[in-house]
N, CA, C and O atoms as a Maestro MAE file, in Angstrom:
{
 s_m_m2io_version
 :::
 2.0.0
}

f_m_ct {
 s_m_title
 :::
 protein
 m_atom[328] {
  # First column is atom index #
  i_m_mmod_type
  r_m_x_coord
  r_m_y_coord
  r_m_z_coord
  i_m_residue_number
  s_m_chain_name
  s_m_pdb_residue_name
  s_m_pdb_atom_name
  i_m_atomic_number
  :::
  1 25 -44.616 112.729 -54.188 1 A "MET " " N  " 7
  2 3 -43.838 111.663 -54.482 1 A "MET " " CA " 6
  3 2 -43.479 110.889 -55.730 1 A "MET " " C  " 6
  4 15 -42.389 110.553 -56.192 1 A "MET " " O  " 8
  5 25 -44.849 110.688 -56.176 2 A "GLU " " N  " 7
  6 3 -45.295 109.771 -57.013 2 A "GLU " " CA " 6
  7 2 -44.268 110.566 -58.763 2 A "GLU " " C  " 6
  8 15 -43.690 109.994 -59.688 2 A "GLU " " O  " 8
  9 25 -44.493 111.944 -58.473 3 A "GLU " " N  " 7
  10 3 -43.660 112.636 -60.187 3 A "GLU " " CA " 6
  11 2 -42.033 112.520 -59.797 3 A "GLU " " C  " 6
  12 15 -41.190 112.674 -60.681 3 A "GLU " " O  " 8
  13 25 -41.722 112.290 -58.667 4 A "ASN " " N  " 7
  14 3 -40.159 111.809 -58.377 4 A "ASN " " CA " 6
  15 2 -39.921 110.434 -58.328 4 A "ASN " " C  " 6
  16 15 -38.871 110.036 -57.824 4 A "ASN " " O  " 8
  17 25 -41.082 109.323 -58.964 5 A "SER " " N  " 7
  18 3 -40.787 108.234 -58.734 5 A "SER " " CA " 6
  19 2 -40.008 107.723 -57.318 5 A "SER " " C  " 6
  20 15 -39.190 106.805 -57.253 5 A "SER " " O  " 8
  21 25 -40.466 108.532 -56.254 6 A "LEU " " N  " 7
  22 3 -40.098 107.822 -54.897 6 A "LEU " " CA " 6
  23 2 -41.361 106.842 -54.516 6 A "LEU " " C  " 6
  24 15 -42.520 106.853 -54.929 6 A "LEU " " O  " 8
  25 25 -40.740 106.048 -53.633 7 A "ILE " " N  " 7
  26 3 -41.849 105.099 -53.181 7 A "ILE " " CA " 6
  27 2 -41.567 104.842 -51.441 7 A "ILE " " C  " 6
  28 15 -40.525 104.324 -51.041 7 A "ILE " " O  " 8
  29 25 -42.877 105.380 -50.344 8 A "ARG " " N  " 7
  30 3 -42.811 105.081 -49.153 8 A "ARG " " CA " 6
  31 2 -42.755 103.797 -48.792 8 A "ARG " " C  " 6
  32 15 -43.365 102.906 -49.384 8 A "ARG " " O  " 8
  33 25 -42.031 103.628 -47.813 9 A "LEU " " N  " 7
  34 3 -41.835 102.421 -47.373 9 A "LEU " " CA " 6
  35 2 -41.891 102.570 -45.503 9 A "LEU " " C  " 6
  36 15 -41.447 103.390 -44.700 9 A "LEU " " O  " 8
  37 25 -42.424 101.717 -45.435 10 A "MET " " N  " 7
  38 3 -43.225 101.666 -43.956 10 A "MET " " CA " 6
  39 2 -43.021 100.393 -43.050 10 A "MET " " C  " 6
  40 15 -43.624 99.391 -43.433 10 A "MET " " O  " 8
  41 25 -42.408 100.303 -42.126 11 A "SER " " N  " 7
  42 3 -42.254 99.440 -41.182 11 A "SER " " CA " 6
  43 2 -43.707 98.539 -40.893 11 A "SER " " C  " 6
  44 15 -44.748 99.154 -41.129 11 A "SER " " O  " 8
  45 25 -43.825 97.182 -40.417 12 A "LYS " " N  " 7
  46 3 -44.901 96.489 -40.224 12 A "LYS " " CA " 6
  47 2 -44.842 97.061 -38.558 12 A "LYS " " C  " 6
  48 15 -43.827 97.510 -38.026 12 A "LYS " " O  " 8
  49 25 -45.824 96.958 -38.083 13 A "LYS " " N  " 7
  50 3 -46.047 96.727 -36.461 13 A "LYS " " CA " 6
  51 2 -45.389 96.154 -35.720 13 A "LYS " " C  " 6
  52 15 -45.417 94.927 -35.815 13 A "LYS " " O  " 8
  53 25 -44.764 96.600 -34.965 14 A "ASP " " N  " 7
  54 3 -43.699 95.988 -33.754 14 A "ASP " " CA " 6
  55 2 -42.601 95.408 -34.360 14 A "ASP " " C  " 6
  56 15 -42.093 94.430 -33.811 14 A "ASP " " O  " 8
  57 25 -42.098 95.877 -35.496 15 A "VAL " " N  " 7
  58 3 -40.850 95.624 -35.459 15 A "VAL " " CA " 6
  59 2 -39.609 96.552 -35.368 15 A "VAL " " C  " 6
  60 15 -38.602 96.615 -36.074 15 A "VAL " " O  " 8
  61 25 -39.982 97.218 -34.329 16 A "HIS " " N  " 7
  62 3 -38.848 98.598 -33.964 16 A "HIS " " CA " 6
  63 2 -37.305 97.951 -32.932 16 A "HIS " " C  " 6
  64 15 -36.352 98.557 -32.441 16 A "HIS " " O  " 8
  65 25 -37.746 96.255 -32.953 17 A "GLN " " N  " 7
  66 3 -36.401 95.728 -32.422 17 A "GLN " " CA " 6
  67 2 -35.573 95.669 -33.601 17 A "GLN " " C  " 6
  68 15 -34.434 96.078 -33.378 17 A "GLN " " O  " 8
  69 25 -35.778 95.296 -34.768 18 A "ILE " " N  " 7
  70 3 -35.037 94.729 -35.815 18 A "ILE " " CA " 6
  71 2 -34.652 96.354 -36.327 18 A "ILE " " C  " 6
  72 15 -33.435 96.458 -36.483 18 A "ILE " " O  " 8
  73 25 -35.248 97.369 -36.561 19 A "THR " " N  " 7
  74 3 -34.910 98.487 -36.886 19 A "THR " " CA " 6
  75 2 -33.816 98.929 -35.869 19 A "THR " " C  " 6
  76 15 -32.808 99.445 -36.352 19 A "THR " " O  " 8
  77 25 -33.887 98.801 -34.641 20 A "GLN " " N  " 7
  78 3 -33.259 99.400 -33.724 20 A "GLN " " CA " 6
  79 2 -31.767 98.610 -33.834 20 A "GLN " " C  " 6
  80 15 -30.761 99.268 -33.564 20 A "GLN " " O  " 8
  81 25 -31.635 97.193 -34.234 21 A "HIS " " N  " 7
  82 3 -30.391 96.570 -34.382 21 A "HIS " " CA " 6
  83 2 -29.981 97.161 -35.625 21 A "HIS " " C  " 6
  84 15 -28.763 97.294 -35.742 21 A "HIS " " O  " 8
  85 25 -30.724 97.563 -36.619 22 A "CYS " " N  " 7
  86 3 -29.937 98.010 -38.289 22 A "CYS " " CA " 6
  87 2 -29.210 99.573 -37.788 22 A "CYS " " C  " 6
  88 15 -28.061 99.901 -38.084 22 A "CYS " " O  " 8
  89 25 -30.024 100.283 -37.097 23 A "GLU " " N  " 7
  90 3 -29.628 101.286 -36.671 23 A "GLU " " CA " 6
  91 2 -28.654 101.554 -35.799 23 A "GLU " " C  " 6
  92 15 -28.399 102.758 -35.805 23 A "GLU " " O  " 8
  93 25 -27.759 100.711 -34.773 24 A "GLY " " N  " 7
  94 3 -27.081 100.682 -34.011 24 A "GLY " " CA " 6
  95 2 -25.817 100.120 -34.916 24 A "GLY " " C  " 6
  96 15 -24.685 100.596 -34.835 24 A "GLY " " O  " 8
  97 25 -26.188 99.029 -35.793 25 A "PHE " " N  " 7
  98 3 -24.993 98.684 -36.900 25 A "PHE " " CA " 6
  99 2 -24.348 99.754 -37.696 25 A "PHE " " C  " 6
  100 15 -23.134 99.848 -37.879 25 A "PHE " " O  " 8
  101 25 -25.382 100.663 -38.218 26 A "PHE " " N  " 7
  102 3 -24.936 101.807 -39.375 26 A "PHE " " CA " 6
  103 2 -24.379 102.698 -38.470 26 A "PHE " " C  " 6
  104 15 -23.271 103.136 -38.779 26 A "PHE " " O  " 8
  105 25 -24.812 103.027 -37.560 27 A "GLY " " N  " 7
  106 3 -24.624 104.197 -36.400 27 A "GLY " " CA " 6
  107 2 -22.780 103.856 -36.503 27 A "GLY " " C  " 6
  108 15 -21.879 104.591 -36.907 27 A "GLY " " O  " 8
  109 25 -22.727 102.332 -35.915 28 A "ARG " " N  " 7
  110 3 -21.177 101.820 -36.017 28 A "ARG " " CA " 6
  111 2 -20.209 102.074 -36.885 28 A "ARG " " C  " 6
  112 15 -19.154 102.708 -36.926 28 A "ARG " " O  " 8
  113 25 -21.190 101.066 -37.909 29 A "LEU " " N  " 7
  114 3 -20.194 101.610 -39.140 29 A "LEU " " CA " 6
  115 2 -19.500 103.247 -39.632 29 A "LEU " " C  " 6
  116 15 -18.371 103.605 -39.970 29 A "LEU " " O  " 8
  117 25 -20.620 103.852 -39.489 30 A "LYS " " N  " 7
  118 3 -20.245 105.351 -39.946 30 A "LYS " " CA " 6
  119 2 -19.454 105.473 -38.886 30 A "LYS " " C  " 6
  120 15 -18.331 105.502 -39.390 30 A "LYS " " O  " 8
  121 25 -19.304 105.582 -37.479 31 A "ASN " " N  " 7
  122 3 -18.310 105.743 -36.818 31 A "ASN " " CA " 6
  123 2 -16.994 105.404 -36.745 31 A "ASN " " C  " 6
  124 15 -16.069 106.143 -36.408 31 A "ASN " " O  " 8
  125 25 -16.927 103.941 -37.165 32 A "GLU " " N  " 7
  126 3 -15.725 103.397 -37.074 32 A "GLU " " CA " 6
  127 2 -14.909 103.222 -38.125 32 A "GLU " " C  " 6
  128 15 -13.686 103.096 -38.184 32 A "GLU " " O  " 8
  129 25 -15.980 103.234 -39.177 33 A "PHE " " N  " 7
  130 3 -15.331 102.840 -40.931 33 A "PHE " " CA " 6
  131 2 -15.432 104.438 -41.753 33 A "PHE " " C  " 6
  132 15 -14.526 104.844 -42.481 33 A "PHE " " O  " 8
  133 25 -16.729 105.237 -41.470 34 A "TYR " " N  " 7
  134 3 -16.783 106.127 -42.590 34 A "TYR " " CA " 6
  135 2 -16.182 107.555 -42.178 34 A "TYR " " C  " 6
  136 15 -15.182 108.140 -42.593 34 A "TYR " " O  " 8
  137 25 -16.991 107.858 -41.366 35 A "TYR " " N  " 7
  138 3 -16.368 109.425 -40.527 35 A "TYR " " CA " 6
  139 2 -15.067 109.637 -40.676 35 A "TYR " " C  " 6
  140 15 -14.810 110.357 -41.641 35 A "TYR " " O  " 8
  141 25 -14.113 109.247 -40.034 36 A "HIS " " N  " 7
  142 3 -12.799 109.766 -40.098 36 A "HIS " " CA " 6
  143 2 -11.782 109.304 -41.081 36 A "HIS " " C  " 6
  144 15 -10.591 109.143 -40.813 36 A "HIS " " O  " 8
  145 25 -12.281 109.124 -42.116 37 A "ARG " " N  " 7
  146 3 -11.205 108.774 -43.512 37 A "ARG " " CA " 6
  147 2 -11.942 109.882 -44.214 37 A "ARG " " C  " 6
  148 15 -13.047 110.379 -43.997 37 A "ARG " " O  " 8
  149 25 -11.044 110.120 -45.094 38 A "ASP " " N  " 7
  150 3 -10.898 111.058 -46.446 38 A "ASP " " CA " 6
  151 2 -11.317 110.750 -47.780 38 A "ASP " " C  " 6
  152 15 -10.356 110.860 -48.540 38 A "ASP " " O  " 8
  153 25 -12.508 110.362 -48.447 39 A "TRP " " N  " 7
  154 3 -13.046 109.816 -49.200 39 A "TRP " " CA " 6
  155 2 -13.085 110.130 -50.573 39 A "TRP " " C  " 6
  156 15 -13.556 109.528 -51.538 39 A "TRP " " O  " 8
  157 25 -12.330 111.490 -50.422 40 A "ARG " " N  " 7
  158 3 -12.576 112.257 -51.812 40 A "ARG " " CA " 6
  159 2 -11.934 111.729 -52.874 40 A "ARG " " C  " 6
  160 15 -12.479 111.712 -53.978 40 A "ARG " " O  " 8
  161 25 -10.466 111.141 -52.632 41 A "ASN " " N  " 7
  162 3 -9.837 110.381 -53.726 41 A "ASN " " CA " 6
  163 2 -9.974 108.616 -54.022 41 A "ASN " " C  " 6
  164 15 -9.251 107.873 -54.686 41 A "ASN " " O  " 8
  165 25 -11.113 108.362 -53.293 42 A "ILE " " N  " 7
  166 3 -11.130 106.743 -53.486 42 A "ILE " " CA " 6
  167 2 -12.120 106.391 -54.491 42 A "ILE " " C  " 6
  168 15 -13.291 106.731 -54.321 42 A "ILE " " O  " 8
  169 25 -11.912 106.018 -55.084 43 A "SER " " N  " 7
  170 3 -13.096 105.297 -56.337 43 A "SER " " CA " 6
  171 2 -13.955 104.558 -56.023 43 A "SER " " C  " 6
  172 15 -13.625 103.732 -55.172 43 A "SER " " O  " 8
  173 25 -15.111 104.514 -56.432 44 A "THR " " N  " 7
  174 3 -16.288 103.341 -56.170 44 A "THR " " CA " 6
  175 2 -15.581 101.959 -55.654 44 A "THR " " C  " 6
  176 15 -15.755 101.592 -54.492 44 A "THR " " O  " 8
  177 25 -14.855 101.284 -56.474 45 A "GLU " " N  " 7
  178 3 -14.436 99.959 -56.565 45 A "GLU " " CA " 6
  179 2 -13.517 99.685 -55.144 45 A "GLU " " C  " 6
  180 15 -13.383 98.603 -54.573 45 A "GLU " " O  " 8
  181 25 -12.918 101.027 -54.747 46 A "GLU " " N  " 7
  182 3 -12.044 100.693 -53.497 46 A "GLU " " CA " 6
  183 2 -12.597 100.946 -52.396 46 A "GLU " " C  " 6
  184 15 -12.244 100.411 -51.345 46 A "GLU " " O  " 8
  185 25 -13.731 101.972 -52.509 47 A "PHE " " N  " 7
  186 3 -14.549 102.294 -51.658 47 A "PHE " " CA " 6
  187 2 -15.436 100.769 -51.091 47 A "PHE " " C  " 6
  188 15 -15.875 100.533 -49.966 47 A "PHE " " O  " 8
  189 25 -15.469 100.123 -52.027 48 A "MET " " N  " 7
  190 3 -16.651 98.894 -51.911 48 A "MET " " CA " 6
  191 2 -15.483 97.903 -51.661 48 A "MET " " C  " 6
  192 15 -16.014 96.969 -51.060 48 A "MET " " O  " 8
  193 25 -14.479 97.695 -51.778 49 A "LYS " " N  " 7
  194 3 -13.122 96.788 -51.298 49 A "LYS " " CA " 6
  195 2 -13.016 96.787 -49.759 49 A "LYS " " C  " 6
  196 15 -12.939 95.813 -49.010 49 A "LYS " " O  " 8
  197 25 -13.032 98.258 -49.425 50 A "GLN " " N  " 7
  198 3 -12.318 98.505 -48.240 50 A "GLN " " CA " 6
  199 2 -14.039 98.464 -47.087 50 A "GLN " " C  " 6
  200 15 -13.957 98.088 -45.918 50 A "GLN " " O  " 8
  201 25 -15.114 98.808 -47.567 51 A "LEU " " N  " 7
  202 3 -16.421 98.614 -47.119 51 A "LEU " " CA " 6
  203 2 -16.600 96.904 -46.749 51 A "LEU " " C  " 6
  204 15 -17.141 96.504 -45.717 51 A "LEU " " O  " 8
  205 25 -16.141 96.185 -47.607 52 A "ASN " " N  " 7
  206 3 -16.258 94.691 -47.678 52 A "ASN " " CA " 6
  207 2 -15.609 93.727 -46.371 52 A "ASN " " C  " 6
  208 15 -16.029 92.781 -45.705 52 A "ASN " " O  " 8
  209 25 -14.065 94.720 -46.427 53 A "GLU " " N  " 7
  210 3 -12.985 94.274 -45.521 53 A "GLU " " CA " 6
  211 2 -13.654 94.543 -44.155 53 A "GLU " " C  " 6
  212 15 -13.575 93.620 -43.345 53 A "GLU " " O  " 8
  213 25 -14.291 95.651 -43.781 54 A "TYR " " N  " 7
  214 3 -14.660 96.249 -42.952 54 A "TYR " " CA " 6
  215 2 -16.047 94.990 -41.933 54 A "TYR " " C  " 6
  216 15 -16.102 94.430 -40.838 54 A "TYR " " O  " 8
  217 25 -16.870 95.107 -43.118 55 A "ILE " " N  " 7
  218 3 -17.966 93.978 -42.502 55 A "ILE " " CA " 6
  219 2 -17.543 92.949 -42.477 55 A "ILE " " C  " 6
  220 15 -18.244 92.211 -41.785 55 A "ILE " " O  " 8
  221 25 -16.311 92.249 -43.094 56 A "MET " " N  " 7
  222 3 -15.910 90.951 -42.771 56 A "MET " " CA " 6
  223 2 -15.179 91.087 -41.529 56 A "MET " " C  " 6
  224 15 -15.545 90.222 -40.733 56 A "MET " " O  " 8
  225 25 -14.350 91.792 -41.103 57 A "TRP " " N  " 7
  226 3 -13.750 92.195 -39.971 57 A "TRP " " CA " 6
  227 2 -14.818 92.386 -38.508 57 A "TRP " " C  " 6
  228 15 -14.527 92.168 -37.331 57 A "TRP " " O  " 8
  229 25 -16.001 92.824 -39.047 58 A "TYR " " N  " 7
  230 3 -17.198 93.416 -38.213 58 A "TYR " " CA " 6
  231 2 -17.744 91.746 -37.753 58 A "TYR " " C  " 6
  232 15 -17.912 91.451 -36.570 58 A "TYR " " O  " 8
  233 25 -17.891 91.119 -38.472 59 A "ASN " " N  " 7
  234 3 -18.485 89.801 -38.701 59 A "ASN " " CA " 6
  235 2 -17.977 88.798 -37.979 59 A "ASN " " C  " 6
  236 15 -18.549 87.812 -37.515 59 A "ASN " " O  " 8
  237 25 -16.587 89.204 -37.907 60 A "SER " " N  " 7
  238 3 -15.885 87.586 -37.463 60 A "SER " " CA " 6
  239 2 -14.849 88.142 -36.284 60 A "SER " " C  " 6
  240 15 -14.462 87.232 -35.550 60 A "SER " " O  " 8
  241 25 -14.294 89.539 -35.942 61 A "LYS " " N  " 7
  242 3 -13.216 89.594 -35.197 61 A "LYS " " CA " 6
  243 2 -13.526 90.625 -34.205 61 A "LYS " " C  " 6
  244 15 -13.004 90.631 -33.090 61 A "LYS " " O  " 8
  245 25 -14.549 91.677 -34.687 62 A "ARG " " N  " 7
  246 3 -15.011 92.524 -33.929 62 A "ARG " " CA " 6
  247 2 -15.337 92.112 -32.266 62 A "ARG " " C  " 6
  248 15 -16.242 91.310 -32.040 62 A "ARG " " O  " 8
  249 25 -14.820 92.503 -31.526 63 A "ILE " " N  " 7
  250 3 -15.457 92.218 -29.791 63 A "ILE " " CA " 6
  251 2 -16.606 92.721 -29.451 63 A "ILE " " C  " 6
  252 15 -16.534 93.945 -29.348 63 A "ILE " " O  " 8
  253 25 -17.849 92.206 -29.189 64 A "LYS " " N  " 7
  254 3 -18.955 92.584 -28.881 64 A "LYS " " CA " 6
  255 2 -19.329 92.279 -27.494 64 A "LYS " " C  " 6
  256 15 -19.005 91.162 -27.089 64 A "LYS " " O  " 8
  257 25 -20.071 93.214 -26.537 65 A "SER " " N  " 7
  258 3 -20.395 92.904 -25.633 65 A "SER " " CA " 6
  259 2 -21.505 92.069 -24.899 65 A "SER " " C  " 6
  260 15 -21.684 91.660 -23.752 65 A "SER " " O  " 8
  261 25 -22.326 91.994 -26.396 66 A "SER " " N  " 7
  262 3 -23.573 91.034 -26.251 66 A "SER " " CA " 6
  263 2 -22.950 89.447 -26.507 66 A "SER " " C  " 6
  264 15 -23.608 88.408 -26.458 66 A "SER " " O  " 8
  265 25 -21.506 89.578 -26.788 67 A "LEU " " N  " 7
  266 3 -20.781 88.215 -26.983 67 A "LEU " " CA " 6
  267 2 -20.367 87.865 -25.578 67 A "LEU " " C  " 6
  268 15 -20.158 86.702 -25.231 67 A "LEU " " O  " 8
  269 25 -20.274 88.742 -24.903 68 A "GLU " " N  " 7
  270 3 -19.131 88.348 -23.467 68 A "GLU " " CA " 6
  271 2 -17.982 88.602 -23.605 68 A "GLU " " C  " 6
  272 15 -17.030 88.080 -23.025 68 A "GLU " " O  " 8
  273 25 -17.977 89.669 -24.616 69 A "TYR " " N  " 7
  274 3 -16.733 90.668 -24.871 69 A "TYR " " CA " 6
  275 2 -15.447 89.831 -25.645 69 A "TYR " " C  " 6
  276 15 -14.219 89.904 -25.605 69 A "TYR " " O  " 8
  277 25 -16.590 88.881 -26.470 70 A "LYS " " N  " 7
  278 3 -15.624 88.464 -27.326 70 A "LYS " " CA " 6
  279 2 -15.677 88.306 -28.977 70 A "LYS " " C  " 6
  280 15 -16.712 88.805 -29.420 70 A "LYS " " O  " 8
  281 25 -15.092 87.917 -29.669 71 A "SER " " N  " 7
  282 3 -15.128 88.161 -31.312 71 A "SER " " CA " 6
  283 2 -16.723 87.060 -31.398 71 A "SER " " C  " 6
  284 15 -17.240 86.186 -30.701 71 A "SER " " O  " 8
  285 25 -16.981 87.683 -32.537 72 A "PRO " " N  " 7
  286 3 -17.953 86.228 -33.197 72 A "PRO " " CA " 6
  287 2 -17.176 84.823 -33.489 72 A "PRO " " C  " 6
  288 15 -17.718 83.719 -33.431 72 A "PRO " " O  " 8
  289 25 -16.378 84.963 -33.679 73 A "LYS " " N  " 7
  290 3 -15.690 83.804 -34.033 73 A "LYS " " CA " 6
  291 2 -14.948 83.111 -32.781 73 A "LYS " " C  " 6
  292 15 -14.738 81.901 -32.699 73 A "LYS " " O  " 8
  293 25 -14.631 83.951 -31.945 74 A "ASP " " N  " 7
  294 3 -14.334 82.940 -30.614 74 A "ASP " " CA " 6
  295 2 -15.057 82.555 -30.122 74 A "ASP " " C  " 6
  296 15 -14.801 81.422 -29.712 74 A "ASP " " O  " 8
  297 25 -16.559 83.141 -29.737 75 A "TYR " " N  " 7
  298 3 -17.373 82.897 -29.419 75 A "TYR " " CA " 6
  299 2 -18.285 81.810 -29.952 75 A "TYR " " C  " 6
  300 15 -19.105 81.405 -29.128 75 A "TYR " " O  " 8
  301 25 -18.320 81.262 -31.131 76 A "ARG " " N  " 7
  302 3 -18.987 80.504 -31.657 76 A "ARG " " CA " 6
  303 2 -17.617 79.100 -31.646 76 A "ARG " " C  " 6
  304 15 -17.899 77.907 -31.759 76 A "ARG " " O  " 8
  305 25 -16.680 79.457 -31.540 77 A "ARG " " N  " 7
  306 3 -15.602 78.438 -31.399 77 A "ARG " " CA " 6
  307 2 -15.968 77.713 -29.875 77 A "ARG " " C  " 6
  308 15 -16.234 76.525 -29.691 77 A "ARG " " O  " 8
  309 25 -15.893 78.830 -28.826 78 A "GLU " " N  " 7
  310 3 -15.918 78.522 -27.682 78 A "GLU " " CA " 6
  311 2 -17.060 77.563 -27.391 78 A "GLU " " C  " 6
  312 15 -16.983 76.421 -26.936 78 A "GLU " " O  " 8
  313 25 -18.302 78.366 -27.800 79 A "ASP " " N  " 7
  314 3 -19.613 77.593 -27.578 79 A "ASP " " CA " 6
  315 2 -19.740 75.822 -27.839 79 A "ASP " " C  " 6
  316 15 -20.169 74.883 -27.168 79 A "ASP " " O  " 8
  317 25 -19.004 76.006 -29.429 80 A "TYR " " N  " 7
  318 3 -19.089 74.707 -29.914 80 A "TYR " " CA " 6
  319 2 -18.342 73.914 -29.195 80 A "TYR " " C  " 6
  320 15 -18.542 72.739 -29.502 80 A "TYR " " O  " 8
  321 25 -17.540 74.057 -28.340 81 A "TRP " " N  " 7
  322 3 -16.460 73.153 -27.862 81 A "TRP " " CA " 6
  323 2 -17.121 72.493 -26.478 81 A "TRP " " C  " 6
  324 15 -16.770 71.376 -26.099 81 A "TRP " " O  " 8
  325 25 -18.254 73.407 -25.653 82 A "VAL " " N  " 7
  326 3 -18.537 73.407 -24.184 82 A "VAL " " CA " 6
  327 2 -19.379 72.122 -24.316 82 A "VAL " " C  " 6
  328 15 -19.907 71.624 -23.321 82 A "VAL " " O  " 8
  :::
 }
 m_bond[327] {
  # First column is bond index #
  i_m_from
  i_m_to
  i_m_order
  :::
  1 1 2 1
  2 2 3 1
  3 3 4 2
  4 3 5 1
  5 5 6 1
  6 6 7 1
  7 7 8 2
  8 7 9 1
  9 9 10 1
  10 10 11 1
  11 11 12 2
  12 11 13 1
  13 13 14 1
  14 14 15 1
  15 15 16 2
  16 15 17 1
  17 17 18 1
  18 18 19 1
  19 19 20 2
  20 19 21 1
  21 21 22 1
  22 22 23 1
  23 23 24 2
  24 23 25 1
  25 25 26 1
  26 26 27 1
  27 27 28 2
  28 27 29 1
  29 29 30 1
  30 30 31 1
  31 31 32 2
  32 31 33 1
  33 33 34 1
  34 34 35 1
  35 35 36 2
  36 35 37 1
  37 37 38 1
  38 38 39 1
  39 39 40 2
  40 39 41 1
  41 41 42 1
  42 42 43 1
  43 43 44 2
  44 43 45 1
  45 45 46 1
  46 46 47 1
  47 47 48 2
  48 47 49 1
  49 49 50 1
  50 50 51 1
  51 51 52 2
  52 51 53 1
  53 53 54 1
  54 54 55 1
  55 55 56 2
  56 55 57 1
  57 57 58 1
  58 58 59 1
  59 59 60 2
  60 59 61 1
  61 61 62 1
  62 62 63 1
  63 63 64 2
  64 63 65 1
  65 65 66 1
  66 66 67 1
  67 67 68 2
  68 67 69 1
  69 69 70 1
  70 70 71 1
  71 71 72 2
  72 71 73 1
  73 73 74 1
  74 74 75 1
  75 75 76 2
  76 75 77 1
  77 77 78 1
  78 78 79 1
  79 79 80 2
  80 79 81 1
  81 81 82 1
  82 82 83 1
  83 83 84 2
  84 83 85 1
  85 85 86 1
  86 86 87 1
  87 87 88 2
  88 87 89 1
  89 89 90 1
  90 90 91 1
  91 91 92 2
  92 91 93 1
  93 93 94 1
  94 94 95 1
  95 95 96 2
  96 95 97 1
  97 97 98 1
  98 98 99 1
  99 99 100 2
  100 99 101 1
  101 101 102 1
  102 102 103 1
  103 103 104 2
  104 103 105 1
  105 105 106 1
  106 106 107 1
  107 107 108 2
  108 107 109 1
  109 109 110 1
  110 110 111 1
  111 111 112 2
  112 111 113 1
  113 113 114 1
  114 114 115 1
  115 115 116 2
  116 115 117 1
  117 117 118 1
  118 118 119 1
  119 119 120 2
  120 119 121 1
  121 121 122 1
  122 122 123 1
  123 123 124 2
  124 123 125 1
  125 125 126 1
  126 126 127 1
  127 127 128 2
  128 127 129 1
  129 129 130 1
  130 130 131 1
  131 131 132 2
  132 131 133 1
  133 133 134 1
  134 134 135 1
  135 135 136 2
  136 135 137 1
  137 137 138 1
  138 138 139 1
  139 139 140 2
  140 139 141 1
  141 141 142 1
  142 142 143 1
  143 143 144 2
  144 143 145 1
  145 145 146 1
  146 146 147 1
  147 147 148 2
  148 147 149 1
  149 149 150 1
  150 150 151 1
  151 151 152 2
  152 151 153 1
  153 153 154 1
  154 154 155 1
  155 155 156 2
  156 155 157 1
  157 157 158 1
  158 158 159 1
  159 159 160 2
  160 159 161 1
  161 161 162 1
  162 162 163 1
  163 163 164 2
  164 163 165 1
  165 165 166 1
  166 166 167 1
  167 167 168 2
  168 167 169 1
  169 169 170 1
  170 170 171 1
  171 171 172 2
  172 171 173 1
  173 173 174 1
  174 174 175 1
  175 175 176 2
  176 175 177 1
  177 177 178 1
  178 178 179 1
  179 179 180 2
  180 179 181 1
  181 181 182 1
  182 182 183 1
  183 183 184 2
  184 183 185 1
  185 185 186 1
  186 186 187 1
  187 187 188 2
  188 187 189 1
  189 189 190 1
  190 190 191 1
  191 191 192 2
  192 191 193 1
  193 193 194 1
  194 194 195 1
  195 195 196 2
  196 195 197 1
  197 197 198 1
  198 198 199 1
  199 199 200 2
  200 199 201 1
  201 201 202 1
  202 202 203 1
  203 203 204 2
  204 203 205 1
  205 205 206 1
  206 206 207 1
  207 207 208 2
  208 207 209 1
  209 209 210 1
  210 210 211 1
  211 211 212 2
  212 211 213 1
  213 213 214 1
  214 214 215 1
  215 215 216 2
  216 215 217 1
  217 217 218 1
  218 218 219 1
  219 219 220 2
  220 219 221 1
  221 221 222 1
  222 222 223 1
  223 223 224 2
  224 223 225 1
  225 225 226 1
  226 226 227 1
  227 227 228 2
  228 227 229 1
  229 229 230 1
  230 230 231 1
  231 231 232 2
  232 231 233 1
  233 233 234 1
  234 234 235 1
  235 235 236 2
  236 235 237 1
  237 237 238 1
  238 238 239 1
  239 239 240 2
  240 239 241 1
  241 241 242 1
  242 242 243 1
  243 243 244 2
  244 243 245 1
  245 245 246 1
  246 246 247 1
  247 247 248 2
  248 247 249 1
  249 249 250 1
  250 250 251 1
  251 251 252 2
  252 251 253 1
  253 253 254 1
  254 254 255 1
  255 255 256 2
  256 255 257 1
  257 257 258 1
  258 258 259 1
  259 259 260 2
  260 259 261 1
  261 261 262 1
  262 262 263 1
  263 263 264 2
  264 263 265 1
  265 265 266 1
  266 266 267 1
  267 267 268 2
  268 267 269 1
  269 269 270 1
  270 270 271 1
  271 271 272 2
  272 271 273 1
  273 273 274 1
  274 274 275 1
  275 275 276 2
  276 275 277 1
  277 277 278 1
  278 278 279 1
  279 279 280 2
  280 279 281 1
  281 281 282 1
  282 282 283 1
  283 283 284 2
  284 283 285 1
  285 285 286 1
  286 286 287 1
  287 287 288 2
  288 287 289 1
  289 289 290 1
  290 290 291 1
  291 291 292 2
  292 291 293 1
  293 293 294 1
  294 294 295 1
  295 295 296 2
  296 295 297 1
  297 297 298 1
  298 298 299 1
  299 299 300 2
  300 299 301 1
  301 301 302 1
  302 302 303 1
  303 303 304 2
  304 303 305 1
  305 305 306 1
  306 306 307 1
  307 307 308 2
  308 307 309 1
  309 309 310 1
  310 310 311 1
  311 311 312 2
  312 311 313 1
  313 313 314 1
  314 314 315 1
  315 315 316 2
  316 315 317 1
  317 317 318 1
  318 318 319 1
  319 319 320 2
  320 319 321 1
  321 321 322 1
  322 322 323 1
  323 323 324 2
  324 323 325 1
  325 325 326 1
  326 326 327 1
  327 327 328 2
  :::
 }
}
């Protein structure tokens, strides 16, 4: 590993919940955003633009079961007024 300038990263003990959430997000990102598209003729800049748009949508408008089947934006708005 050292000859290839690679670094081994290991999680701290008992952080499986954090990695579980990250793995869930990246799985959804690949299934919802990446796999069903043909990326061969897309520039890096265009890819990054589309990825940013997906993440903005995911963080504000995507309906989530953990938020009572509401978008984060709607959930926060409703929670604020209660």
